N, C-alpha and C positions, 0 to 999 in steps of 0.2 A: 471153452467155458465149462465149468463143472455144473451139472444140473443141480438145482436146489429143490426144496420141498414142493414149490409150485409146479415146476416142470415135471417132477416125479408123479404128482397127482394127475396131471394132464396125460402123461404117458400111460399110467395105470388105467385111467378112464378109457383111453383109446383101445388098449388091450382088452379090457372087459367088454367093449363094444364089438370085438372081433376084428379090429384093424391090426394088421401086422405092422407094429410101430417099434422103432428103436432109434437111439441117438446116432447121428452121423459123425463122421462119414461111414457109410456102409459099403465097403468095397464089393461085398457079395450080397446080392439081393435074391430073394426066393425065386425059383424057376418052376413053372408048371407046364408040362407038355412042350418043352423047348422054348417057351416064351417067358418073359419077365412077369412074375405074379404081381398083383396089386399090393403096394406097401406104402408106408409113410416113414419118411426119414426126418427126425426131429433135430433142429439146431437151436438150442437155447441161447439167448443173449444175456449178458450181465444185467442185473437190475439197475435201473436208473433212479437214484434217490433224489427226492425233492426236499428242499430246505426252505420253508417259508416262516419259520418261527424265529422270534428274536433271540431265543436261547441257543440257536444254532443246531438244534436236534432235527433229525429227519421228520418231516410231516407226512411223508408218504413215499411210495415207490411205484415204479412202473415196471412190469414184467412182460417181456416179449419172447415169443417162440415162433420161429419160422419152421413150417412143415412142408417138406417137398413130397408131393403126392406122385407116385410112380406107377406106371403100368405099361403094358405092351402096345396099347393104342391110346389115342386121344380120349376115347370114351372110358377106358380103364382109369386113366389119370383123373378124369372128371368124377368118376364113380368114387374113387378114394377121397377126393376133396369133399364130395357130398357126405360120405360116411363120417369123415372127420367133423364136418359142420354139425351133423346130427348128434354126434357124441359129445362135443365140447362147446358148441356155439351157445353163448349165453350162460355158461357154467360159472358159478361163484366159487372161486378157488380159496378164498379166506373169509373169515367171518367179518372182517373190516373192509373187504375188497369189493370193487365193482364187479360186473360180469365180464367174462372173457368175450372179446369182440374181434371179429375179423377186420383187420385194418388194411391189408394189401392182398391182392391176388394177381398172379400172372396168367397169361394164356398158356395152355399146354403146348409143348413143342418137343419134337424128337431130339434126343441128345445125339450129337455127332460121334461117329466112330465107336459105337457100342454094339456088342454082339453077346446075347441077342438084343435086337432093337428095343429101346425103351423110350417112353415119352414121359416127361415130367412137367410139373407146374408147382410153383411155390405159393404158399398161403401163409400169411403172417397173422398171429393172434396176439392181442395185448390186453392187459388188465391193469387197473390202478388200485393200489391198496392205500387206504388212509392210515396215517401213523397214529 
């Protein structure tokens, strides 16, 4: 899925907050002292358009972004998730939109067969824009 303006705004906000963020897949993650450095991998979803008007035009849309928070340890992955939430949690991405809300989060877990070892957790954010 090609990122749109909403996803670009979120990515730019994360980068401005000091989070190493880029769109996935990221076959090469940053490494510090032989360990995977803290990073966020962004996977935008296609917008879901809502049609509730009799004219058949869109009355709103839902934008979703899954962010995989990565680090060398469970605490590193949780720290990335915390930094992401501090940067974008509750952010208003459009003038007609609601705030960005965390809708799903997984527990951090080590990824199998990775060298160096890396731990990741997925966090999903969603916002609804009124048409």
